Every structure is written in structure tokens, then in C-alpha cells.
N, C-alpha and C positions, 0 to 999 in steps of 0.2 A: 552573550554573545551579539555583535553588532549585527543592527539589522533586524533583530527578532523584537516581536512586541510583547507586553504583558499586560493584563487586564488590572485595571485599578478597581473601582466600584462598578459591579455589573449590574446591570437590570435583569430581573428574571423575565425568560422568555422560554418558550417551548422548543426543544430540539427540532434541528432541521435534518431531513433525511437526505444524504447526497445520494444522487444518482449513480450506480455501478452498471449500467446496461452497456452493450457493445457501441449503442448509437453516441453515448455521452463519454465517450473515452477518446481523449485529447492525443493523437498521435504525432510525434516528432522524433528528431534523430536520436534523442536519448531514451526512448521505449519503443522505437521500429521494432526490434529484435524481440522483445518480449511478445510484442502483438503478433508478429509473422508465427511464433511459436503456436499462440493459443489460435490461431486461425489456421493453423498447418494439423491440427489434431483431427482424425487420430494418426496421421503419418508423422509420428515424432520419431526422432532419431533413436530414442529409449522410451519405455514405458513410464520410466521414473524421470523426472525433470526438476531442475531447481531454478526458481527465480531470485536473484541476488540484488539488492539495492537498498539506499539509504532510505530513511524514513521518509514517506509521502511520494515515491518516486512511482507509485502504480502499481505494487505489487498485489496489493489486495483488490484493486479494481481488475486486473488481468486474471486473477484466480477468480473471481466472482462471474466475469464472463464464461470462462472455461466452463465452472460448475453448473452455471446455465445450460452448457452446449453439452456438456457430457454426462450430466445427471450426477454429478459428483458431490458426495457430502463433504462437509468440513468440521476441521476441528484444529483446535490451537495444538502446539507440541507439546506444552505443559499441560495439557488434558489429554495426553493419550497414556492409556494403560494398557497393561497385557489382556486384561478381561475384555474390553472394550473394542480391541482390535478387529475382531470377526466382523461385529456390527458395522464399523466403520468403513469396511470394505464392500458392505451389503451390494449395493450398485454396481461395484466394478470400476469405482474411480474415487477418490478421495484427495481433496486439499488440505496438506498441514501447514498451518500458517506461523510465522514468526519462530522459526526452528533455529534455536541457541542451545550451547551446552548447559547453561543454568538451569535447574530444577526440571532436566530432562529425565525421563524415565528410559534409560538405553536399551535395557532390554525389550521393552515393549516396543520402540522404534526398529529394534533388530528384527523381533517378531512380525512387525508389520511388514518391511521390505521383503522379508523371506515368504510370507504369505501372498505378497502382491505378485512375486514372482511367480509361485506357485500357481496362482489363480490366473495370470495373465492381466492381470489389474491396472490401472494406471494411478500412479501418484504425481501429485504437484507439490512440492514443498516451496515456501518462500522464507527468506531469511536477509537480515542485514548483512550478514557475511557467506562468504563462500565456504563450503565445506572442510577444505582444507584448513581453514582458519579455526575450526571448533576443537576446542578441548576435551576429546571424547576418550573415555577410559577403556570402553571396550573395544578390544583391538578388531574384531572382525566387524562390527559396526562402523570403527574408523575408515577401514579399508573400502567397506561397502560405499559409505557416503561420500569418499573420494572418488569415486567412479563414476559418480552421478553427473550427467553433463549440466551444464550451469550456463545460464542466460543472465547477462547482467545489464541493469537498468541504470542510467547514469542520471546527473542532476539534469534540471531542464535548460535548454537554450533559451535565449530572449523571448522568441515567437512562442514557443510552447509555456514558457513562465506567464507571460500576459494572458495568453489564452486561459491557463489555470485560474489566474487572478478573475476573469470575466466568469470562468464557470461557477467558480465558488460563490460568487456573488449572485449569479442566477440562480444557483442551489436554495439560498436565502432568499430569495425573490428581491434583490437590492438592484435598484436601478441607479448605474453609476455611469457617469461620462468619460469620457478618453482621458481627462486631465486625472482623474483619480487612477486610473489605472496605471497611466505612466509614471505617475508620482510613485505610487507602490512597487511598480517593477525597477525603478533606478534606485530605490533605497532599502529593499527588503534584502535579507540573505537569498540566494537564487535555491529556494528549495519548495518543494508544493508545501512541505509542513508550516515554513514561515508564511507562506502565503493563505494557506487555510487560517491559520491564527491571527493574522492581520483582519481579513475579513470578518472574522468571528467576532473580533474586537470592535472594529468599525459598526457593525451591526449592533453588537451590546451597547455602545456607547451613544450612538444615535437614538435608540429606543431610550435610553437613560435619560438624554438631554433633550430629547422631542426635536433634533435636527436632522436634516437630510443628510444622506453621505456624500460629503464634497472633498474637494482636495484641501480646503482650509481644516476640515476636521480630521483629515488623514495625517496633516503636519503636525496639529495638535499632539495627537495620540503618539505618533513616531518620537516627537522633540520629548515627550514627557516619559517615554519608555525607558 
């Protein structure tokens, strides 16, 4: 895919934690509806809500903010089983990330939604697709999912995209100037995932080569990608 970068030989480095706090969430037109939903809790239009958006659009960050505010536990959709449903809802709020039909225990999910409704618990689903796009075999679950209100996150606009590049650099304690940010912003695919991947590659290659992160280095890496 054009504008995506792929690592060559990477130097060993320790993992860098990305901040998922409310203060570090970058707001823009692409995600303002999602942030408004999280900030509105517990005054939601429905106790079960769905955040939909492409990879890197901020779903997990928003879910982490909500989990912190609500005391929600978190699980992945493919890790949900009928046996762990009651425990997952123990705090009265649950995040279910990356919900898609593949490898999904449909009966466990149906049990979760029923129990949440009975207990008055809150559920926040995240997924790349909207519920209507999922190929669900269990008819009652399919109907229940399609009734869940959806908030869609969009690809970032130019200002947000540049802000994401700066944030990912800051998360890795990389000092970059405006020329690097501008170069990346005009040449990468307009997605959070592409920005994160490019910054990771710049960091790794700068460490491997013993060079600072500059526009020249960015140009070399993108040219060779």
C-alpha cells in the first residue's frame, strides 16, 4: 500500500508505552463524536454502545478512557466465553474490543448482552465494522447487535494527522522538528496506523544507525520502503 513503511533490519530496543489517558487524546472532527460519547457517560442513549472505525482510529484509546472513568473491565471479543461472562460484568461495565464474526463465540456474546440488560450494566463494543456488516449465524444475536447504537470514527484530517505524528514521537521520546512532521504528513497514508508505523521505524533505524531523526532520514526510509 502506498505510503506505508516496512522495517528492514531493526535494532533491538525496549517497548515504548503509548499514553492512553484522557489528557493525551487528540481530538478532531474525525473522532469528536466518539469522545463526546465517552464524556457523556453515564448519560448514554443506550447502555450498550458500539465504536466503529478503521485500525488506529482511536477506538482503544477511547475505550481506555471510558474504562478508567467507569471502572469497566476489558476483554477481547475472541476471549469471551460463556463461563467468564458473569465475572466480566462484575463491575457493572465492560469493554469488548475488536468485535468481529471470525472466531467469535456467538452464544457467549448473546449471554453477555442478555445479562447486561438484566443487570443494568454498561457495555462498550469496539470494531472495525458496524454491527450490520457482521456475518452472525445466531439470528437473535444478529438482531440484538443491529439494534446497538453506533458511533463511527473517521480517518484523521490534516491537523489531527500531524498531531498524531507529534504524539507518537513524544511517546517514544523522539525530538523531531517541523520539517520531519511535514514530510511524513504529506507522504504517508492518512491513518493513525501508518503514522505509528513510520515513527516506530524512524526510531528503530535512527538507533541502529546512530543518527538523529531528521527529514533526510525519513526521506531515505520512505524511498526504500
